[in-house]
Wavefront OBJ file of the C-alpha trace (Angstrom):
o trace
v 37.533 -131.782 0.032
v 40.505 -130.110 1.668
v 42.370 -127.378 -0.148
v 45.137 -128.890 -2.276
v 47.930 -127.043 -4.082
v 47.914 -127.339 -7.782
v 50.494 -127.333 -9.585
v 51.344 -129.222 -13.048
v 52.511 -134.271 -17.901
v 52.027 -136.130 -23.616
v 51.353 -138.823 -26.045
v 50.107 -139.501 -29.581
v 48.252 -142.780 -29.472
v 49.213 -145.530 -31.886
v 47.044 -148.616 -31.499
v 49.779 -151.181 -31.934
v 49.150 -153.675 -29.157
v 48.292 -153.780 -25.517
v 50.050 -154.788 -22.320
v 48.074 -156.335 -19.500
v 48.174 -154.694 -16.078
v 48.702 -158.156 -14.632
v 52.240 -158.192 -16.085
v 54.780 -158.606 -13.268
v 57.015 -155.792 -14.587
v 54.534 -153.090 -15.484
v 55.798 -149.700 -16.609
v 54.409 -146.797 -18.588
v 56.854 -144.241 -19.974
v 55.337 -141.246 -21.719
v 56.714 -138.022 -23.078
v 56.554 -134.856 -20.999
v 55.803 -131.742 -23.015
v 57.071 -128.479 -21.594
v 54.799 -125.479 -22.006
v 57.364 -123.658 -24.212
v 58.274 -126.744 -26.245
v 57.830 -126.779 -29.996
v 55.454 -129.748 -29.438
v 53.234 -127.792 -27.026
v 49.830 -126.518 -28.188
v 50.837 -123.234 -26.505
v 54.143 -122.868 -28.363
v 54.693 -119.255 -29.374
v 57.370 -118.796 -32.023
v 57.357 -115.007 -31.547
v 57.978 -115.083 -27.772
v 61.170 -113.289 -26.790
v 63.719 -114.271 -24.137
v 62.190 -111.617 -21.879
v 58.673 -112.978 -22.502
v 59.670 -116.504 -21.503
v 61.568 -115.321 -18.428
v 58.611 -113.202 -17.271
v 56.271 -116.190 -17.607
v 58.649 -118.447 -15.641
v 58.867 -115.905 -12.823
v 55.110 -115.293 -12.719
v 54.384 -119.026 -12.751
v 56.823 -119.687 -9.906
v 55.314 -116.934 -7.779
v 51.825 -118.240 -8.496
v 52.868 -121.717 -7.436
v 54.523 -120.348 -4.323
v 51.274 -118.571 -3.451
v 49.388 -121.857 -3.749
v 51.801 -123.751 -1.539
v 52.146 -121.096 1.131
v 48.413 -120.373 1.353
v 47.730 -123.787 2.863
v 49.950 -123.150 5.873
v 48.340 -122.265 9.173
v 50.711 -119.494 10.183
v 49.955 -117.085 7.314
v 53.562 -116.602 6.340
v 53.888 -113.814 3.736
v 54.882 -114.118 0.112
v 58.516 -113.574 -0.719
v 57.836 -110.379 -2.664
v 55.002 -107.912 -3.019
v 53.863 -109.205 -6.401
v 50.358 -110.622 -6.604
v 50.381 -114.332 -7.389
v 47.869 -114.906 -10.231
v 45.889 -118.088 -10.743
v 48.014 -120.938 -12.042
v 45.438 -122.385 -14.409
v 45.831 -119.470 -16.792
v 47.477 -119.910 -20.161
v 50.863 -118.644 -18.891
v 51.252 -120.790 -15.808
v 51.330 -124.412 -16.900
v 54.637 -126.300 -17.075
v 54.208 -129.928 -18.160
v 51.475 -131.835 -19.981
v 50.691 -135.487 -20.587
v 48.379 -137.018 -23.183
v 46.322 -140.168 -22.799
v 43.017 -141.420 -24.139
v 39.895 -142.177 -22.145
v 36.848 -144.321 -22.879
v 35.815 -146.833 -25.520
v 36.111 -145.628 -28.222
v 39.202 -143.785 -26.878
v 39.158 -139.967 -26.852
v 42.559 -138.167 -26.664
v 43.040 -135.929 -23.612
v 45.676 -133.348 -22.629
v 46.183 -132.940 -18.867
v 48.413 -131.000 -16.516
v 50.992 -132.999 -14.558
v 50.713 -132.195 -10.849
v 52.735 -133.726 -8.012
v 50.662 -131.707 -5.527
v 47.229 -133.332 -5.946
v 45.910 -136.883 -6.085
v 42.889 -136.882 -8.401
v 42.807 -137.472 -12.144
v 39.924 -135.526 -13.645
v 38.865 -134.460 -17.130
v 36.197 -132.164 -18.541
v 32.949 -133.976 -19.338
v 30.424 -132.026 -21.470
v 27.975 -130.595 -20.856
v 30.428 -128.565 -18.776
v 31.232 -124.999 -17.902
v 33.379 -123.554 -19.292
v 34.202 -125.833 -22.245
v 35.424 -124.060 -25.370
v 35.126 -125.794 -28.738
v 37.314 -123.205 -30.476
v 40.589 -124.339 -28.861
v 40.766 -127.624 -30.760
v 40.578 -129.658 -27.548
v 38.752 -132.986 -27.713
v 36.234 -133.578 -24.930
v 35.140 -136.803 -23.320
v 31.389 -137.307 -23.795
v 30.813 -140.003 -21.202
v 27.475 -141.130 -22.637
v 29.279 -142.171 -25.860
v 31.626 -144.590 -24.068
v 30.904 -148.300 -23.619
v 33.066 -148.523 -20.485
v 32.041 -145.426 -18.485
v 30.643 -146.215 -15.031
v 29.723 -143.443 -12.546
v 29.620 -144.221 -8.824
v 26.085 -144.451 -7.447
v 25.076 -142.406 -4.421
v 25.847 -144.597 -1.394
v 26.503 -144.104 2.307
v 30.249 -143.581 1.777
v 29.664 -140.620 -0.569
v 30.285 -137.255 1.057
v 27.902 -135.588 -1.424
v 25.483 -136.767 -4.081
v 24.080 -135.185 -7.202
v 20.448 -134.151 -7.191
v 19.578 -136.275 -10.187
v 18.407 -135.121 -13.574
v 20.513 -134.311 -16.630
v 23.465 -134.772 -16.910
v 23.855 -136.920 -13.768
v 20.697 -139.008 -13.578
v 20.033 -140.956 -11.411
v 21.893 -139.709 -8.327
v 25.640 -140.256 -8.360
v 28.597 -139.737 -6.032
v 29.716 -136.134 -6.366
v 33.155 -134.593 -5.875
v 34.481 -131.073 -5.561
v 38.204 -130.436 -5.309
v 39.278 -126.963 -4.181
v 42.704 -125.706 -5.128
v 44.363 -122.848 -3.273
v 43.899 -119.580 -5.136
v 40.150 -119.950 -5.595
v 40.107 -122.610 -8.323
v 37.975 -125.717 -8.213
v 36.686 -128.646 -10.226
v 33.454 -130.501 -9.579
v 31.525 -133.361 -11.098
v 31.061 -137.050 -10.341
v 33.385 -139.903 -9.447
v 33.515 -142.653 -12.058
v 35.648 -145.422 -13.526
v 36.738 -145.598 -17.128
v 39.246 -147.212 -19.432
v 42.493 -145.260 -19.947
v 44.942 -145.784 -22.812
v 48.619 -144.754 -22.779
v 51.307 -145.161 -25.390
v 54.539 -146.317 -23.775
v 57.059 -144.048 -25.448
v 60.039 -146.298 -24.792
v 58.763 -149.259 -26.835
v 55.722 -148.076 -28.774
v 53.303 -150.432 -27.003
v 49.886 -149.228 -26.006
v 48.787 -149.875 -22.439
v 45.113 -150.109 -21.509
v 44.104 -149.545 -17.890
v 40.561 -150.811 -17.225
v 38.258 -149.303 -14.614
v 40.580 -146.430 -13.688
v 39.184 -144.128 -11.003
v 38.737 -140.479 -12.070
v 36.603 -137.375 -11.779
v 34.219 -136.508 -14.615
v 34.114 -132.712 -14.316
v 31.035 -130.714 -15.288
v 32.299 -127.409 -13.831
v 35.627 -125.659 -13.389
v 35.878 -122.247 -11.773
v 38.384 -119.729 -10.490
v 39.944 -116.295 -11.106
v 41.334 -117.607 -14.404
v 39.723 -120.487 -16.233
v 41.621 -123.670 -17.036
v 43.644 -123.233 -20.193
v 41.190 -124.058 -23.039
v 43.777 -126.367 -24.638
v 43.856 -128.515 -21.502
v 41.277 -131.156 -20.578
v 42.084 -131.680 -16.915
v 44.667 -132.566 -14.271
v 46.720 -135.729 -13.708
v 47.448 -135.770 -9.962
v 50.547 -137.727 -8.886
v 50.144 -137.557 -5.124
v 49.835 -141.000 -3.597
v 48.792 -142.720 -0.420
v 45.911 -144.841 0.763
v 43.401 -142.732 -1.101
v 41.692 -139.495 -0.239
v 39.139 -139.843 2.606
v 36.550 -138.318 0.271
v 37.092 -141.023 -2.370
v 34.497 -143.822 -2.505
v 35.511 -146.936 -0.562
v 38.185 -149.005 -2.249
v 39.265 -146.302 -4.736
v 42.801 -144.971 -4.972
v 44.790 -142.337 -6.909
v 45.961 -143.456 -10.344
v 49.641 -143.483 -9.349
v 48.848 -145.886 -6.476
v 46.676 -148.068 -8.712
v 49.593 -148.495 -11.131
v 52.126 -149.569 -8.511
v 54.374 -148.070 -5.877
v 56.687 -145.883 -7.961
v 56.925 -143.118 -10.509
v 59.770 -141.065 -11.925
v 60.426 -138.219 -14.307
v 63.492 -137.116 -16.224
v 63.885 -133.559 -17.497
v 66.916 -132.994 -19.688
v 66.396 -129.420 -20.808
v 63.826 -126.702 -20.217
v 65.447 -124.069 -22.421
v 65.802 -126.228 -25.554
v 62.425 -125.963 -27.269
v 63.239 -128.953 -29.507
v 64.445 -131.344 -26.790
v 62.269 -134.506 -27.178
v 63.372 -136.716 -24.277
v 61.657 -135.287 -21.165
v 59.469 -138.088 -19.840
v 57.357 -139.529 -17.037
v 57.302 -143.189 -15.982
v 55.051 -145.008 -13.533
v 54.435 -148.587 -12.465
v 56.213 -151.279 -10.438
v 59.054 -151.559 -12.970
v 60.087 -147.885 -12.811
v 63.858 -147.462 -12.583
v 64.742 -146.156 -9.108
v 68.432 -145.402 -9.570
v 70.968 -143.237 -7.787
v 71.260 -142.261 -4.156
v 68.069 -141.796 -2.161
v 66.778 -139.666 0.698
v 63.651 -140.098 2.866
v 60.419 -138.801 1.320
v 57.606 -137.353 3.413
v 53.967 -136.895 2.369
v 52.371 -134.044 4.263
v 49.612 -131.494 3.551
v 49.168 -132.774 0.015
v 52.785 -132.426 -1.121
v 56.103 -134.266 -1.224
v 58.852 -133.168 1.189
v 62.530 -133.976 1.591
v 64.971 -132.746 4.254
v 67.929 -130.491 3.432
v 71.307 -131.137 5.069
v 73.545 -128.569 3.376
v 74.396 -126.378 0.380
v 77.776 -126.139 -1.325
v 79.296 -124.044 -4.097
v 82.201 -125.492 -6.021
v 82.571 -128.153 -3.342
v 82.819 -125.597 -0.525
v 80.174 -126.122 2.155
v 78.322 -122.896 2.934
v 77.684 -121.849 6.515
v 73.935 -122.373 6.787
v 73.797 -125.083 9.452
v 72.327 -122.717 12.034
v 69.542 -121.589 9.707
v 68.711 -125.175 8.726
v 67.959 -126.219 12.293
v 64.310 -125.194 11.940
v 63.911 -124.763 8.164
v 65.238 -127.858 6.420
v 61.902 -129.076 5.020
v 61.975 -128.815 1.211
v 59.088 -129.184 -1.252
v 59.857 -131.115 -4.450
v 57.543 -129.446 -6.938
v 56.727 -130.102 -10.596
v 54.753 -126.849 -10.839
v 57.609 -124.417 -10.136
v 60.621 -123.710 -12.326
v 62.858 -121.587 -10.055
v 64.547 -122.522 -6.760
v 62.954 -120.674 -3.805
v 65.206 -120.603 -0.734
v 64.388 -119.237 2.720
v 65.902 -115.784 3.390
v 68.692 -116.675 5.826
v 70.179 -119.342 3.533
v 69.546 -117.232 0.424
v 71.710 -114.422 1.797
v 74.608 -116.847 2.309
v 74.264 -118.275 -1.217
v 73.962 -114.825 -2.781
v 77.101 -113.550 -1.041
v 79.163 -116.564 -2.139
v 77.899 -116.443 -5.747
v 78.772 -112.740 -5.890
v 82.279 -113.408 -4.527
v 82.978 -116.216 -6.995
v 81.551 -114.644 -10.130
v 83.561 -111.445 -9.665
v 86.658 -113.565 -10.351
v 85.227 -114.488 -13.771
v 85.214 -110.836 -14.849
v 81.484 -110.860 -15.509
v 79.843 -107.465 -15.095
v 77.119 -107.224 -12.472
v 73.985 -105.278 -13.526
v 70.825 -104.060 -11.815
v 68.192 -106.805 -11.858
v 65.702 -105.906 -14.619
v 62.857 -107.943 -13.115
v 61.723 -108.753 -9.600
v 62.147 -110.849 -7.495
v 65.506 -111.826 -9.031
v 68.296 -110.035 -7.181
v 71.642 -110.992 -8.690
v 72.085 -110.376 -12.437
v 74.996 -110.125 -14.872
v 75.765 -108.900 -18.370
v 76.104 -111.651 -20.955
v 74.598 -115.077 -21.638
v 74.504 -118.266 -19.622
v 75.912 -120.165 -22.583
v 79.014 -118.015 -23.099
v 79.684 -116.203 -19.828
v 78.781 -118.665 -17.046
v 80.770 -121.611 -18.367
v 83.443 -121.372 -15.715
v 81.066 -121.024 -12.796
v 81.259 -123.774 -10.142
v 78.285 -126.027 -9.498
v 75.802 -125.427 -6.700
v 75.161 -128.562 -4.629
v 71.876 -129.142 -2.753
v 72.518 -131.870 -0.213
v 69.872 -134.028 1.445
v 69.734 -136.310 4.454
v 71.494 -139.563 3.606
v 74.321 -137.927 1.659
v 72.440 -137.478 -1.627
v 73.276 -134.385 -3.648
v 71.462 -132.541 -6.427
v 74.130 -130.665 -8.430
v 73.040 -127.574 -10.350
v 75.153 -126.646 -13.355
v 74.984 -123.176 -14.961
v 71.712 -123.988 -16.736
v 70.112 -124.980 -13.441
v 71.548 -121.987 -11.578
v 70.983 -119.099 -13.992
v 68.034 -117.804 -16.019
v 68.461 -115.780 -19.201
v 66.077 -112.847 -18.669
v 67.092 -110.705 -21.655
v 69.234 -111.434 -24.675
v 72.234 -109.884 -22.884
v 71.355 -110.359 -19.185
v 71.212 -113.485 -17.028
v 70.302 -113.795 -13.348
v 70.733 -116.205 -10.456
v 67.611 -118.410 -10.654
v 67.247 -118.573 -6.870
v 64.490 -116.506 -5.242
v 64.358 -115.272 -1.675
v 61.512 -116.916 0.253
v 60.054 -115.927 3.605
v 58.224 -119.225 3.853
v 58.678 -122.711 2.443
v 61.709 -123.690 0.347
v 60.824 -125.123 -3.075
v 63.052 -127.013 -5.489
v 61.635 -126.295 -8.926
v 62.241 -128.024 -12.226
v 65.247 -125.934 -13.346
v 67.231 -127.425 -10.452
v 66.071 -130.939 -11.405
v 67.282 -130.715 -15.022
v 69.604 -133.496 -16.083
v 68.332 -135.896 -13.419
v 66.091 -138.895 -13.249
v 64.028 -138.263 -10.102
v 62.422 -141.440 -8.792
v 59.693 -141.633 -6.139
v 59.484 -144.936 -4.269
v 56.117 -144.607 -2.549
v 56.403 -147.950 -0.793
v 59.766 -147.232 0.801
v 58.940 -143.500 1.146
v 62.141 -142.347 -0.545
v 63.173 -140.249 -3.536
v 66.282 -140.945 -5.615
v 68.384 -138.728 -7.867
v 70.528 -139.938 -10.748
v 72.439 -137.578 -13.046
v 71.843 -138.753 -16.599
v 70.940 -137.901 -20.158
v 67.171 -138.482 -20.283
v 67.594 -140.071 -23.698
v 69.418 -142.995 -22.036
v 66.250 -144.076 -20.157
v 63.776 -143.344 -22.931
l 1 2 3 4 5 6 7 8
l 10 11 12 13 14 15 16 17 18 19 20 21 22 23 24 25 26 27 28 29 30 31 32 33 34 35 36 37 38 39 40 41 42 43 44 45 46 47 48 49 50 51 52 53 54 55 56 57 58 59 60 61 62 63 64 65 66 67 68 69 70 71 72 73 74 75 76 77 78 79 80 81 82 83 84 85 86 87 88 89 90 91 92 93 94 95 96 97 98 99 100 101 102 103 104 105 106 107 108 109 110 111 112 113 114 115 116 117 118 119 120 121 122 123 124 125 126 127 128 129 130 131 132 133 134 135 136 137 138 139 140 141 142 143 144 145 146 147 148 149 150 151 152 153 154 155 156 157 158 159 160 161 162 163 164 165 166 167 168 169 170 171 172 173 174 175 176 177 178 179 180 181 182 183 184 185 186 187 188 189 190 191 192 193 194 195 196 197 198 199 200 201 202 203 204 205 206 207 208 209 210 211 212 213 214 215 216 217 218 219 220 221 222 223 224 225 226 227 228 229 230 231 232 233 234 235 236 237 238 239 240 241 242 243 244 245 246 247 248 249 250 251 252 253 254 255 256 257 258 259 260 261 262 263 264 265 266 267 268 269 270 271 272 273 274 275 276 277 278 279 280 281 282 283 284 285 286 287 288 289 290 291 292 293 294 295 296 297 298 299 300 301 302 303 304 305 306 307 308 309 310 311 312 313 314 315 316 317 318 319 320 321 322 323 324 325 326 327 328 329 330 331 332 333 334 335 336 337 338 339 340 341 342 343 344 345 346 347 348 349 350 351 352 353 354 355 356 357 358 359 360 361 362 363 364 365 366 367 368 369 370 371 372 373 374 375 376 377 378 379 380 381 382 383 384 385 386 387 388 389 390 391 392 393 394 395 396 397 398 399 400 401 402 403 404 405 406 407 408 409 410 411 412 413 414 415 416 417 418 419 420 421 422 423 424 425 426 427 428 429 430 431 432 433 434 435 436 437 438 439 440 441 442 443 444 445 446 447 448
């Protein structure tokens, strides 16, 4: 299977009652758990502001390395910091929980808008740690598990024998950075709790990968069972005939709303998918290319003033919308314009500029985002069609020490990436049928 960037969605299951997939207005809304949230299995109460900032920066650079490595022209990384593997314990952003099988077994998976396959660990598997508290899906215990037999449309087949006997349709998905997952294609029953109304939704015969092996420079976080890919389309050419990604199976739309990344107790971040997903706000064309979602940039403003980057945008206006990055990576020519204007404006606020304490951040100031950036004008990212994503101070600046905050925009020598900090306070809706993405400023609690 072709190299696919990875990048990174949670539920407690209450068996109240079920909704049929045949319902005309089908929608699943489930809570998104941020890696640093109090609800996360990786929550660290002793982590300092500097610890969290360092992890955000490392994770963004790792994600950037994944995205850029799949380009043909070998464009360099933005900075000379090695990009570590993103499966490691520090580099996950959002999780989602669901249950699989009958009887249902709870699973915790990474949300990833850069891949299309849902897969979970299936013991016997390597590596599968029992000390992390994770619950594993033992396929032979489920009444509804059905692996795909080895047929002519399978690219590869197992050799037979335990644990895949007789021969079954085999998959291997390779992620940039040297990580991979392999096992067999199968169908199984999935169960989601819809967070907005408490109902439980059962999805029969959902297509997924039952993974017996995961490998790479860093193993998959032991707390995590697999990956929930949200890329869509007609189905990967390596999928068995008639099988499609989960997001396509559930309809033509999905959306997410992230209200706050810095508030560890914020409970309203969520993911929705299905035909009844709310696609609200202005929209811009969406492009699916090389295993990722793209939009086209038309301009950048600061405090309503359009910045002079039209010339640079002529060849570099393709933007990746990414759930696996937190910072905003902007190509060098446009970054220099933004940096100069931010410097000019913030000097009028009497905020003291300081030497950046951590690379690759370049523009840092003494104080806190909460108290000292309140008067700073918003940064507007404008897309084709007149849609604008407006970054307030919490989307623009990252607190890197208790008394230092920095511009959360990173110089990039390759692709431009809009990470999740810039998407805070918005419902971002993907209409896969119309190939468009919409942005609506809102409190995520209002759509929860």
